[in-house]
TORDRENGU-834935 format. One record per residue (C-alpha): z, y, x. Coordinates in steps of 0.2 Angstrom, whole numbers, padded with zeros to 4 digits, always signed. Example, Ala and Ser with C-alpha at 12.3 -4.5 7.8 and 13.67 -1.06 7.14 Angstrom:
<nodes>
+0039-0022+0062/+0036-0005+0068/
</nodes>
This chain:
<nodes>
+1063+0972+0257/+1062+0991+0253/+1076+1002+0245/+1068+1001+0228/+1067+0982+0228/+1085+0981+0234/+1091+0991+0220/+1081+0980+0208/+1089+0965+0216/+1106+0972+0215/+1104+0977+0197/+1097+0960+0192/+1113+0952+0201/+1125+0963+0192/+1116+0960+0175/+1118+0941+0178/+1136+0943+0183/+1139+0953+0167/+1131+0941+0156/+1141+0927+0165/+1157+0936+0162/+1152+0940+0144/+1148+0922+0140/+1163+0915+0149/+1152+0907+0163/+1163+0912+0177/+1177+0902+0170/+1167+0887+0163/+1176+0870+0166/+1192+0878+0173/+1209+0877+0166/+1216+0895+0163/+1235+0892+0162/+1244+0904+0149/+1262+0908+0146/+1258+0912+0128/+1254+0899+0116/+1248+0904+0097/+1259+0891+0089/+1277+0893+0085/+1283+0880+0097/+1296+0867+0091/+1314+0868+0099/+1315+0860+0115/+1297+0865+0121/+1297+0877+0135/+1280+0882+0143/+1280+0879+0162/+1294+0866+0161/+1291+0852+0149/+1274+0859+0142/+1259+0867+0149/+1247+0878+0139/+1230+0886+0143/+1212+0887+0140/+1195+0879+0145/+1179+0887+0143/+1165+0876+0139/+1146+0879+0135/+1141+0880+0116/+1126+0869+0122/+1130+0859+0137/+1113+0856+0143/+1107+0874+0142/+1112+0884+0157/+1110+0901+0147/+1122+0895+0133/+1137+0906+0129/+1154+0898+0130/+1167+0893+0117/+1186+0894+0122/+1197+0878+0119/+1216+0879+0118/+1223+0864+0129/+1241+0858+0129/+1248+0846+0142/+1264+0836+0139/+1269+0830+0157/+1275+0812+0159/+1293+0811+0161/+1293+0797+0173/+1279+0803+0185/+1282+0789+0198/+1277+0777+0185/+1263+0787+0177/+1247+0779+0171/+1232+0787+0163/+1234+0801+0152/+1232+0800+0133/+1220+0811+0123/+1224+0812+0105/+1212+0818+0090/+1218+0820+0073/+1209+0818+0056/+1197+0830+0045/+1187+0833+0053/+1194+0850+0053/+1213+0848+0055/+1220+0857+0070/+1225+0845+0083/+1238+0857+0090/+1246+0859+0072/+1246+0841+0070/+1252+0834+0087/+1263+0846+0095/+1277+0846+0082/+1275+0826+0082/+1276+0824+0100/+1291+0836+0102/+1299+0828+0087/+1301+0812+0094/+1284+0803+0096/+1284+0809+0115/+1299+0799+0118/+1289+0783+0117/+1273+0789+0126/+1278+0801+0139/+1289+0790+0150/+1272+0782+0156/+1259+0795+0154/+1253+0813+0150/+1248+0817+0134/+1233+0830+0132/+1230+0839+0116/+1213+0848+0115/+1209+0860+0101/+1191+0855+0099/+1177+0867+0095/+1177+0874+0078/+1196+0870+0075/+1209+0883+0071/+1215+0889+0090/+1197+0888+0097/+1187+0903+0099/+1175+0897+0085/+1186+0893+0069/+1174+0886+0056/+1184+0889+0041/+1174+0894+0025/+1184+0907+0015/+1169+0909+0004/+1171+0891-0002/+1190+0893-0005/+1188+0909-0015/+1174+0902-0025/+1186+0887-0030/+1200+0900-0032/+1189+0909-0045/+1184+0894-0055/+1202+0888-0056/+1205+0897-0072/+1189+0892-0079/+1180+0876-0085/+1162+0877-0078/+1151+0861-0080/+1145+0853-0065/+1129+0862-0062/+1137+0879-0063/+1150+0873-0051/+1137+0867-0038/+1128+0883-0040/+1143+0894-0036/+1148+0883-0022/+1130+0884-0015/+1130+0903-0015/+1147+0902-0005/+1139+0890+0007/+1124+0902+0010/+1137+0917+0012/+1147+0906+0024/+1131+0902+0035/+1128+0920+0037/+1144+0925+0042/+1145+0911+0056/+1128+0916+0062/+1131+0934+0062/+1147+0931+0073/+1136+0922+0085/+1140+0904+0080/+1125+0891+0082/+1130+0878+0068/+1120+0864+0075/+1131+0864+0091/+1145+0858+0081/+1144+0839+0082/+1152+0825+0091/+1140+0824+0105/+1144+0841+0111/+1162+0838+0107/+1162+0822+0118/+1155+0833+0132/+1170+0846+0130/+1183+0833+0131/+1175+0826+0148/+1174+0843+0154/+1192+0848+0150/+1199+0832+0158/+1188+0836+0174/+1196+0854+0174/+1214+0845+0173/+1209+0834+0187/+1210+0817+0177/+1198+0803+0183/+1201+0792+0168/+1210+0793+0152/+1214+0784+0136/+1211+0789+0118/+1219+0790+0101/+1209+0795+0086/+1213+0795+0068/+1201+0794+0054/+1186+0807+0059/+1194+0807+0076/+1188+0790+0079/+1171+0797+0076/+1175+0808+0091/+1182+0793+0102/+1165+0784+0099/+1155+0798+0107/+1168+0801+0121/+1166+0783+0126/+1147+0783+0124/+1146+0799+0136/+1155+0789+0150/+1163+0772+0146/+1168+0768+0163/+1180+0783+0162/+1189+0776+0147/+1203+0764+0150/+1206+0761+0132/+1205+0768+0114/+1216+0767+0099/+1207+0769+0082/+1218+0773+0067/+1209+0772+0051/+1194+0767+0062/+1177+0773+0056/+1161+0766+0064/+1148+0779+0068/+1137+0771+0055/+1128+0783+0043/+1131+0772+0029/+1149+0774+0028/+1146+0793+0025/+1132+0792+0013/+1142+0779+0003/+1158+0789+0004/+1160+0791-0015/+1153+0774-0019/+1166+0766-0008/+1180+0776-0016/+1174+0770-0034/+1174+0752-0027/+1192+0754-0021/+1198+0761-0037/+1189+0747-0046/+1199+0735-0036/+1215+0743-0041/+1211+0742-0060/+1206+0724-0057/+1221+0718-0047/+1232+0728-0061/+1224+0717-0074/+1229+0702-0064/+1246+0707-0062/+1257+0703-0077/+1270+0718-0076/+1256+0731-0071/+1244+0725-0084/+1259+0725-0098/+1264+0743-0093/+1246+0750-0091/+1234+0740-0103/+1216+0745-0103/+1220+0756-0088/+1202+0758-0082/+1195+0762-0099/+1209+0774-0103/+1206+0784-0086/+1188+0786-0088/+1190+0792-0106/+1204+0804-0100/+1193+0811-0087/+1180+0816-0100/+1194+0822-0113/+1200+0834-0100/+1182+0841-0096/+1182+0844-0115/+1200+0850-0116/+1207+0855-0099/+1226+0855-0097/+1232+0872-0094/+1245+0875-0080/+1254+0892-0079/+1258+0897-0061/+1265+0913-0052/+1255+0921-0039/+1266+0918-0023/+1262+0935-0016/+1262+0946-0032/+1274+0936-0044/+1261+0938-0058/+1257+0923-0070/+1240+0916-0071/+1232+0900-0077/+1224+0885-0069/+1214+0873-0079/+1214+0855-0074/+1199+0848-0081/+1191+0830-0078/+1183+0836-0062/+1200+0842-0055/+1209+0826-0061/+1196+0816-0052/+1200+0825-0036/+1219+0823-0039/+1217+0804-0040/+1205+0803-0025/+1216+0813-0014/+1231+0801-0019/+1221+0786-0014/+1222+0791+0004/+1241+0791+0004/+1247+0778-0008/+1242+0761-0014/+1252+0763-0031/+1237+0771-0039/+1239+0761-0056/+1257+0768-0057/+1250+0786-0052/+1236+0785-0065/+1246+0776-0078/+1258+0790-0079/+1245+0803-0082/+1237+0793-0095/+1254+0791-0104/+1256+0810-0104/+1267+0813-0088/+1258+0828-0080/+1270+0834-0068/+1258+0828-0054/+1245+0841-0061/+1256+0856-0058/+1259+0851-0040/+1241+0849-0038/+1237+0865-0046/+1249+0875-0034/+1241+0867-0019/+1224+0872-0025/+1229+0890-0024/+1236+0889-0005/+1223+0893+0008/+1225+0880+0023/+1220+0883+0041/+1208+0869+0039/+1190+0870+0047/+1180+0864+0032/+1165+0871+0040/+1167+0860+0055/+1169+0845+0043/+1152+0849+0035/+1143+0850+0051/+1151+0834+0059/+1148+0823+0043/+1130+0829+0041/+1126+0827+0059/+1133+0809+0059/+1125+0804+0042/+1107+0810+0046/+1093+0812+0034/+1095+0804+0017/+1093+0808-0002/+1102+0808-0018/+1094+0792-0022/+1101+0783-0007/+1119+0785-0016/+1121+0771-0030/+1134+0777-0042/+1141+0766-0057/+1136+0776-0073/+1154+0774-0080/+1161+0784-0065/+1148+0798-0065/+1160+0811-0069/+1173+0804-0058/+1160+0804-0044/+1155+0822-0048/+1174+0828-0046/+1174+0821-0029/+1158+0830-0025/+1165+0847-0031/+1181+0844-0020/+1168+0846-0005/+1167+0828+0000/+1154+0814-0003/+1135+0812+0001/+1129+0823-0013/+1139+0839-0008/+1134+0837+0010/+1116+0837+0004/+1119+0854-0004/+1126+0860+0012/+1111+0854+0022/+1100+0862+0009/+1109+0880+0014/+1113+0876+0032/+1098+0866+0039/+1107+0858+0052/+1099+0846+0066/+1104+0828+0065/+1108+0826+0084/+1121+0812+0083/+1113+0802+0070/+1096+0802+0080/+1104+0798+0096/+1114+0782+0088/+1104+0767+0093/+1115+0756+0081/+1116+0741+0094/+1125+0749+0109/+1140+0740+0115/+1154+0744+0126/+1168+0733+0135/+1180+0746+0133/+1196+0739+0126/+1199+0745+0108/+1213+0743+0095/+1209+0746+0078/+1222+0749+0065/+1216+0750+0047/+1223+0748+0029/+1216+0735+0017/+1216+0748+0003/+1207+0761+0012/+1197+0770+0000/+1183+0775+0012/+1183+0761+0025/+1178+0745+0017/+1183+0729+0026/+1164+0725+0030/+1164+0739+0043/+1176+0729+0054/+1162+0718+0058/+1152+0734+0064/+1166+0739+0075/+1168+0722+0083/+1150+0722+0087/+1150+0738+0096/+1166+0734+0105/+1167+0714+0108/+1184+0717+0118/+1193+0725+0102/+1207+0719+0092/+1205+0724+0073/+1219+0723+0061/+1220+0726+0041/+1237+0730+0035/+1240+0724+0018/+1248+0737+0005/+1241+0751+0017/+1229+0764+0011/+1219+0776+0024/+1230+0777+0039/+1240+0763+0046/+1250+0774+0058/+1257+0785+0044/+1260+0771+0031/+1265+0757+0043/+1273+0766+0058/+1287+0755+0062/+1275+0741+0064/+1261+0751+0072/+1269+0761+0085/+1276+0745+0095/+1258+0738+0094/+1251+0755+0101/+1264+0755+0114/+1261+0737+0120/+1242+0739+0120/+1243+0756+0130/+1252+0746+0143/+1241+0730+0142/+1224+0734+0134/+1216+0717+0139/+1228+0707+0128/+1230+0707+0109/+1247+0716+0104/+1260+0706+0095/+1256+0709+0077/+1270+0698+0068/+1277+0713+0060/+1262+0714+0049/+1267+0700+0037/+1281+0711+0030/+1267+0723+0022/+1262+0716+0005/+1254+0724-0009/+1266+0725-0024/+1262+0735-0040/+1276+0746-0047/+1277+0750-0065/+1291+0764-0064/
</nodes>
């Protein structure tokens, strides 16, 4: 080799090394422990003592050797009784878009850890696209567009047009920062989780997922089922495109069920007669004559007006269906002129959250795959209500608008065979009144996981863990210790739906 060739070889090596460092390839798949955590840690947590924090770099595209990397924040709560330590527990929360760090670290430090940590480590991974990962997919453009419209009363078409422009600008900003939006899907995320657990030295582990976090769990199991000891799915979604395409119809059917049960309940019907008809009429009335709410800007102190039209009223009711089964009471108060809930809702609309809504869009589009608006069957009586949910940024029709602007690939949907089964022990904890997971999908989960235990809690909406904690927590702990047997569920008998009227 002559000197000129040597120089070229050395230059080529240095170039590759520089690119590797630039893209994080030097540290791919290694846990980089840090003494600094971006969160304000709760009292009692001390890095290096009862809490470890650091980062793991993962490829943006796992099967591409030239891919740049994404940095994921990782927190580890060590087992308090290491002599009896079992497989660690990986926890993923809802959204998709809610920070795992923000959600779980305070919970574990605040008491949840007392139940879990005596037998196992807990690992919290800030998934790609979330707040503390290096690629935070938060759409400020969508938030600002909604903020601008709060004092106005645009019709549906104008609202969609303005949101569509915001989506286009969001895509441009993400791509200009080097983010490949089609890489933000649960298949890549599942590979991230396995790589992080490799970096931490764990051979096997268990999973907890809540709502959209249960979609992540399916893909983690699909990636390497032999590695997963067991999984717990709270508000367990199947990875079935139908559940996302029919997101809004499912909500409407749930709301209809509330109205019908209220009609059948003598006290409820007496307190709120003709509630369904009056609610639908009120939505249209609010669109014609919005309720004006006067608020103060928390930063400047200046007063400004928020108009609650029928679309925003629909959004308010829809969000409450996730957290309460007293929907007839909630709607009945508004129909009867008690509007205090409207002011609380308006105040929440002006506060920007650290929620990765852009990640939510990419995940749901990828899971739903290709479909058209004709595949979504909406009851004509609920057209305006459905439009309100759509304008909130959820539902199949809004996702079609996102797809129109973002042109994502359907990686997860196209890889889902639909008939794949796993013997992984799975515990599913769902609410009977879940607005987006109809009971029929329990059979889909049972088919995928024959070795599963599926429970529906009466009087509970979307999350059994949040709304039936006293019963769910013992069931979860029993299942974690012995996942090959059904946990004792006698406590479920205390959960009954009762309609309150005041």
